[in-house]
N, C-alpha and C positions, 0 to 999 in steps of 0.2 A: 366738668370744669373746662373753661376756655383754654385752648392751647395758645402758647405764645412763642412765636418764632422771631428770633432776633439775629442781628448781625454782629460781627466783631466791632467794637466801639472805637470811636475817635476820642479826641480830647473832651473830657466830661466837665471841665471847669466852668463852662458857660451855663450849666444846669444848676438850679437852686438846690436840688437834692444833693448834689455833690458837696456844696458848702455846708449843708446840714449834716451830712455824713462826717465830714472832716471835723466839725465842731463836736459831734458826739464822740468820735474816737479820741479827740484831744483831751477828753476827760480822763483818759488813762494816765496821762502825765501831769494832770493838774495838781498843784500842791494840796488843795482841799479834798482831792480824790472823790468827786461826786460820782454817783452811780451812773453807769452807762446804760442806756435803754437799748438793749440788744435786739429786741423785737423791732424797734424803730430802725436800727441799723439794717436789719434784714429787709424790711419793707422799702426803705429808701434805695437799697441796692437793687432790689427787683424792679423798682420804678426806673432806675437808670438803665438797667439791662434792656427794658422794653423800649425806652425812648432813645437811648444812645447806642446800646449794644454792650457787649462784654469787653472791658479793658482791665489791665492788670491791677491797678490800684483798688478799684471798687471790688474786684473779685477777691483780693486779699482781705479786705474788711468784711466782705460777705462771708467768707470761709470762717473767720473767727466768730462772726455772729451766729453762724449755723452750728458750730461746735458748742457754743454757749447755750443755744436754744434747743438743740436736738441731739447733743452728745456725739457719739461716734458715727451715727448715721449722717448727721449734718456735716461732719468732717469728710466722710466718704463722698458726699455730693460735691463739696467744694474742691476736693482733691481731683475728682474725675473731671470737673469743669476746667480746672487748672491744667490737667494733663491734655485735654483736647485743645485748649487754647494755645499752649506752648508747642505742642507737637505739630499742629497744622498751620499756625498763624504767627510764629515768632517774629517774622520779618515785618508784620503789619500792625502789631498791637501797640497800644499807647500805654506808657510813654515810649517815645522812640529811642531815647538815650539809654544806652546799656547800663551805665552807672545807676540811673534812676530805677531801672528794672531790678538790678541786683539789690539795691537798698530796700525795695518793697519786699522782695523774697526773703531777705535776711530778717526784716521786721516780722514777717509772717512766721518764719521758723521759730523765732524767739517767743512769739505769742502762743503758737501751738504747743511748744514744749511746756510753757507755763500752764496752759489749759489741760494738757494731757495728764499732768501730775495731780489733777483734781479728780480724775475719773476712777470709778470702781468698776472693774471689768469682771465678767463671769465667762465661763466656758462657752456660753451661748453667743458671746460677742466675737468668738474666734474668727468666724467667716468675715465679719466686718473688719476686723484687724487686718486680715489678709487682703481684703479689698482696698483698704487705705494704703497699705504697704506697697501693693502692686502699682497703684496709680502714681504714688510719689516716687517710686523707683523709675517709672517711665519718665517722669518730669526730670529727675536727676540725670537720666541718660541723655535727654535733650541738652541739658545744661553742660554735661560733660563734653559733648561734641563741640560746644561753644566755648569750652574751657572756663566755665563760670560756676561749676558745681561747688567748688570750695568756697567761693565768695558768697553764694546764696545761702549756705549753711543748712540747706534742707536735708542733707544726708543725716544730720542728727535726728530729725524726725523719723526718717526711714529706720534708723537704728533702734529708736525707741519702740516703734511698732514691731520690729523683728524680735526684740527682746521680750516684749509683752506677749507675743505669740508663743515664744518658747516657754515662758512662765506658765501660761494657760495650759499648754500641752503637758508640761511636766506635772502641774498640779492635778490635772485630770488623771494622768497615768498613775501618779503616786497614791492619791487618796480619794479621787473622785470628788474633790472639793467643788462646791457650787460657785464659789467666787474667789477671786484673787484681788487683794487690795493693793493698788499702786500707791506708793507714798504720796500723800497729798500735801500741797502747800496752801490750800484754800478750801472753801466750802464746796461740797458736792453740788454740781450744777443741776439745774432743772432740765430734764431731757424731754419734757413734753412740749409740743409746739402745735399750734393750729394751722401752720402754713403747710402747703403741699410739698411732697417730695419733688425734687427737681431732677429731670432726666435730660442730659445734654446729648443731643443728637448731632453727629457730624456727617452731613451730606448723606443722610439716610431717611427713607420714608418712615412715617410714624406708624407703628404697629397698633392693631386694635387693642392689644393688652395695655397700651399706654394711654388709653383714652381718658383715664381719670387723673393723669398727671400733667403738670405744667411742663411743656416740651420746649427746650431751647435748641436752636441750631446756629452754628457759626456763620452759615451762609443761607440765604433764602433759596428755595428750590426754584429751578428754571421755570419761568412762566407764572410764578406767583410772587414776584418781587414786591416788596412793600414800596409802592409808589403812591404815597398819600396825595401828592400834587396831581398825579395822573387821575386818581379817583375824583379829586375835586374838579378837574377839567371835565371829566365825563358827566358828573352831576350838573355842573353849570351849563354845559352845552345842551344837555337834554332839556333842562328847565327853560333855557332861553329859546330854544328852537320850538318846543311844544307850545309855549305861551306867546311867542312873538314879542318878547319883552325887551328887545334891544332898543326900541324907540329911536331908531335913526342913528345909533352910535356905532354901527358896523363899519363906518368909514374910518374908524380909529386906526385899524391895521389892515391893509389890503395888499401888502407887498408879497405877492406870490401865493396867498391863500386867503380864504374868507373865514372870519371867526365863527359865523353862524352856520357854516356848511360843514357838517361832520363828515369825516371820511367814510366811504361805504364799508359796510361789514362784509366780510367774506362769507360766501354761501356755504352752508353745511352740505355734506354729501347727500342728505335727504332732499334738501332744497334744489341742489343741482340735478338730482334724478328727476324730480318733478318738472323742473324747467326743461330738461331734455325731451320730455314727453309732451310738451305743449304743442299745439297745432300751429301756432304762429311763430315758432322759434326761428325759422329761416328768415321770416320777414323782419324780425328784431335784430338779426345778426349784426348788420352794419351799425345800427344805433348803439348796441352794447359794446362793440369793439371800439367805436369812436369815443364813447363815454369812458371806457377803461383806459384808453390811451391818454385822454384828458386828465384823468386822475393820476396816472403815472407821471405825466409832465409836472403836475403840481408837486408830487412827492419828490421828484428829482430836484426841483428848485427850492425846496425847504431848507432852511438853515439847520445845522446840527443841533442848535439850541431851540428848535421850533417849539417843543412841548413846554419848555421853561418860559420862553417868551409868551407863548399862548396863555400859560397860567398867570403870568404877570399882567397881561392885558385884561384878563377876566377879573383879577383882583382890582385893577385900576377902575374898571367899570363899577364895581361895588363902591369904591371910594367916591366916585363921581356921583352916583345915585343916592347913596345913604352914608355920607361921611361921618355922621354922629352915632351910627348904630354900633353897639358893642360887638355884634356878630361880624360886622365888617372888620373891625380891629382884630378880632380873633382869627378871622380867615387870613388876613394879610400877614399878621405876625406869625401864624402857623406855617404859611407858605414860605416865608423868609427863613424861619427856623429850620424847616425841613431841608431847604436848599443849602443852608450853612452847615448843618450837622452832617449832611451826606456828601459834602464836597471833600476833595482831596485836601488834607491838612496843609496849611501854608508851609510848615516846616519841611514837608515832603518835596516841595518844589525845589529846595536847595540841594538835595542829596546828590543828584547827578552832577550839578554844577560844582559842588564842593569836591566831589571825587575827581573831576577833571582838573580843578585847581591843584589838588593834591598830587596828581600825576605830573603836572607841569612843575611844581615845586621840587618833586623828587628828581625829575629829569634835570632840572637846573643844578641841583646838588651833585648829581653824578657827573655832569659836564664840568663842574668846578673842580672835581677831583682829578680830571684829566689835565687841567691847566695848571694845577698847583701841586708840586711834588711834596710828599710827606703827609698829604691829607688822605684820610680814608673814612669810609662809612662802615660801621660795625654791622655784623649780621643781625644783631638785635634791633638796631635802629632801622634797618631795611625791612625786617619782618614787621615791626611796629607800624611803619608807614604804609606798607602794603595791606596790613590788617585793617587800618583805619579806612583806607580807600575802598576795600572790598565791602566793609560794613556799610559804608554810605551807599554803595551800588546795590547791595542786597536789600536795603531798607525799602527802596522804591524801584523795583525792576520796571523798565520801560514797557509800554504796551507792545512794542515790537518783540520784546523777549517773550512775553506771554503768547503771542501769536506763533513765535518760533517753537515754543514748547508744544503747542497744540499740533502744529505741523509734524513735529518729531513723533509725538505719541500716535498720530494717525498713521504715519508711515511704518512705525515699528509694531504697533499693536492692532492696527485696523480700526481703532475706536479711540475716543477721547473721554477722559474721566469727567463726570459732572462737576467735580470740584474745580477743575481748571477752567471750564466754561464759566462757572459762577465767579471765579476770581477775575476773569477778563471782563465779564459783565459789570462787576462792581467797580473795577478800575476805570472802565470807560465812563460809567455814570459819575464817578468821582471827578474825573477830568472835565466832563461836561458841566458839572455843577460848579467847579472852581472857575472854569471859563466863563460861565454865566455871571458869577460874582465879580470877576475882574471886569467884564464888560459893563456890568451894572455900575461899578465904581467909576469906570471911565466916562460913562454917560452922565453920571451925577456930577462929575467935576467939570464938565464942559459948560 
């Protein structure tokens, strides 16, 4: 089965699948109580994971869908996905607002408790009960550090799992009973599902044993980043260069680089070895050095947005040549969608600015206290103001901070974790994508 690697997701509301998911879940509170298509919920969630990445709202809906479709095994998969997401990416996940995240987790807790009351567990399920309990305990530990555990209400699910484990252990010890019935409030769910088990991998290579499973990763491994527009560029450049199909339109963009001239490929060790043994190597030395310097000069002069502007130029060529073709529309819209969904969220642009304004406001209040006798700022007010400012700063750590962390790890440990490299790679790409969109908007308004 094809493996799927995905990133942590941004705002999913631009995707049609998210609207369909929301409509499906809203049936739970509809006065007519129509049946929810839980298999559709699962499929729509998986589609969003692949196209947008994992974010908290879709993950909560997906987890409920999995327990409905696959029972305790489905809950274990959702819980482990939740554990990985909250443990490693709390500061980056959508939605960004803490109150919104708490509402999602509280809703999930209530739904899971309702679904758990419909389960019939046997002693054979004990290991799965332990697995779910362990994952949700780790989630609660993360929330406890953020002082959000009580608000999320997930501790109630952990307690349910713990008590279920005790009952199963006691029943087995007392009578060797094959099954323990947990009091049900609804019909027993169908635990059969045709969908694959999900394995959520955090910054780890895929083992051969997992080759039959759908594999999800919070970050793409270094060197294999999903650059759809980069792939499109490569295909288009190869096609145009090999067929000579530019038909005189290469003059469209010639500011520092040529559209039809691909950058040279680096030679492999085998190719270098062969070249070193060639009889005319010395004669070619100056020509190769001069050509290499020329390519370095071109690279030095390229804009940071080169790959994105390059892709936009290629898209414009298709629009010029075949404006009515559906493939042209698909290509252009896909390119724009990839740029938009992988850009830094607009809300993240405000975090540092809002934190600075918060510091200025707090400083002004403290200065006012010096000038006016009898005025004071309570410890609670001060802690609340500092918490808000720190939260805004933690939501979007600047690139300089990520570089500092890399430098610190290198000095202390002699190496840098792949996760930190990947986080910086993702942030730089997000910044460049947002920069490209802003520049695109500025150009369009001129």
